[in-house]
N, C-alpha and C positions, 0 to 999 in steps of 0.2 A: 236383500232379504234372505236369499238362499244361505248366505254365510251365517245369518242369525239362526236359521233352522239347524244348521250343522253344529254350531257352537252350543246351542241349547241342548240338542240331542246328545252331544258328547258329554256335556256336564251331567245330564241325567244318567248316562252310561256309567260315568265315574262314581256318581253318587250311589248307584245301585250295582256296583261291581261284584258284590257278593252273589247277586243273582246270576251274573255271568260265570262266576266260578262254579256255581251249581250246574249251569248249562254245560260246562266243560266235562261234567261227569259222563256225557254221552261218548267220550273217548273210550270208555270201557268197552263199548260195543265193537271197537276195531278188532279186538282179540277174537271175538266170536266170528265176525264176518270174514276176517282174513284167513280163517281156516277152510274157506270154500273157494274153489278155483274160479267160480263165476262172479266173485266179488273182488274189487280191487280199489285201492286208495289212490287218489290223485286230485289235484286242483282244489283241495280243501273239502273233498266230498268222498263218500263211499259209493262207488258205482256198482250197479248190477249189470252184468253182461246179458244183453237181450239175445234170445235164441228161440227158434221154433221148436227145438228139441228140449224138452223139460228133463230135469234130473229125476232120479228114482223117487218114488212116492214118499218114502221115509225121509229122504234128504230134503225134498220139497217141503214136507210138513215142518221139519225143524227150521228151515229157512224162513218160512212164513211166520212161524211162531216168534222167531227172533226179530223179524221185521215189525210185527205187530207190537211187540214189547218196546222196540226202539221208538215207534210212533207214539206209544202211550206215554213214555217218559219225555219224548220231545214235546208232546202236547202240553204236558205239565210245565215244562221249563219255559215254553213260549208264553203260557198263561202267566207265570210268575213275572216274566220280563214285561209283558204288556201291562199287567196290573200294577207293577212297581211305578211305571210312568203315570198311570191313571191316578194312583195314590198321591203322587206329587202335585198333580194339577187339579185335583178335586178332593172334597172331603168325603171320606167313606168310613164306615164302622169297621175298623181293621180286624177286630176279633171275630166278627161275623164272617167276613170274607175269607179270612185265613182258614176257618174251620168248615165253611159250607160252600161259598160261591166259587172259590178257586178249584175245588174238586169238581163242581158242576161244570165250570167252564172247561176244565181239562178234558172231561169226557166228551163234551160237545166238539172240542177241537180234535180229539182223537177220532171221533166219527167222521169228521170232515177230512182229516189227513188220510185216514185209511181208505175212505171212498175215493178220494182224489188220486191217491197213489195207485190204486187198482185200476181206475179209469185210464190214467196216463200209461200204465203198463200195457193195458189191452190195446190202447190206441197205437202205441209203439209197435206192438206185435202185428197189428193190422197193417201199418205202414210197411213193416218189414216183409210181410207176406205178399203184398201187392207190388213190391219193388220200388217204393218211394226212395228218392235219394236221401241220404242221411242228413244232409244240410237242410233240406226242405222239411223233413219231419221234425227236426230240431227247432226250426223257426215256428212251425205250427204249434208244437208243444209249449214253446216259450210264450207265445201269444195267449194260449189257453191259460197257462199258469198266471200270467200277468192280469188276466181278467178276474182272478179270485184273490188278488194280492192283499186286500184289506178285510178279508173274512175274519181272521183272528181278532182284529180290532173291533169289528161289528159284534162279535160274540162276547168279548170281555168288557169293552167299554160301554156298549149300548145294551148289553145283556139280552141280545136277541136270541130267539129260537134258531135252530140250525138252518132251516130252509129260509126263514125270513132274513137271516144274516146275509144270504146270497143277494137278496134284493137290495138290502142296505148297502152292501159292498158295491153293487152295480150302480146304484144311485150316486154314491160318493164318487166313483170313478167318472161317471157322466158329468158331474158338476165340477170336478177338479182334475181335468186331464193333465194340466201342467204339474200338479203334485205327483201324479202317477209317473209321468215322464222323469221328473226330478229324482224320484226314488229309484227308478230303473237305471238312470245314468250314474247315480252314486254307487249302486250295486255293481254295475259294470266296471266302473273305475276301480273299486276295491278288489274285484275279482282279477282284473288285469294286473294290478300291483301284486296280488297274491301269486299269480302265475310267474311273474318275474322273480319274486323271492324264492319260490319253489325251484325254479330253474337255477338260480344262483347257488342255492344251498346244495342242490344235486351235483353241481360241478365239483363240490368240495367233499361232501359227506355221504351223498346218495340217500339222504334222509329228508329230502325236500317235501315228499308227499305227506309224511307224518307231521312235519312242521306246519305245512299249510293247513292240514286238518285241525291242528291245535289252534292256529290263528282264526280259523273259520268259526269254531265252536266257542272260543273264548272271547273273540272280539267282533268279527264281522256279523255273524248271525244275531247275537244280542244287540249290537249297535243298530242293525237294520230294523229289527223289531222295535227298538226304542225310537228310532227316527220315524218309522211308520206311525207309531202310536202318537207321538208328539204332533206330527202333521195332521193326523186324523182328528185329534181333539181340538187343535187350533183352528182348523178349517171348518169344523162341524159345530163348535159351540162359541157363540159370539162373545160371551163373558170371558172365556179363556183367551180367545184371540185378542180381545182388548187389553187384558191383563198382561199377556206375554209379549205382544207386539206393539202395544200402544205407544211406547217410548221410541219405537223405530219407524 
């Protein structure tokens, strides 16, 4: 059954590859963030260096503005990815959603990502200030992040209000723990392969970090959101589940 999930999700990814190309526009942000010493690119991600010493107020304001703009565009691109899968699996009034709902979903997701990013940042600073081992704080933050893994799907697919989407997300996780584990395992495998590719390219060209970032925004992130949305809709709606998996 897992192979069916993956093949279906990959076919949806290929069918909506234009949305992934749009997602890759996030690479433009690399130029901005790379100009600051406390940001660095690696493992398919733009990392922020945690420190109890904050930069100058003017620099901090510019960085926060850049981060919020990044999250705003990221929210829009995630909405497009999730909605593209929803469109394939259910009938929607496309013109209405393209002009009204996608914008509404994007702002809801932006509010979620902004709040979540700030909360995770403050928690990491708290762990740093009280001397938590880095590995332990990373595990705690990973578990917290996994607890909200289907919030984008709850917002876009179920059209939930932001706070209610948390409850829907928790309810889905409670009822489908194997699905959550499956998503996390696939994500971990893809990241492990990405690390190996980055290491191999770095041995030849020293450009592995930028290559891995491209693969992340063009394939891994869109594919993972596609997989999550497909699994969410299949597990949540019996008619879709019967239609998609009835033959299997």
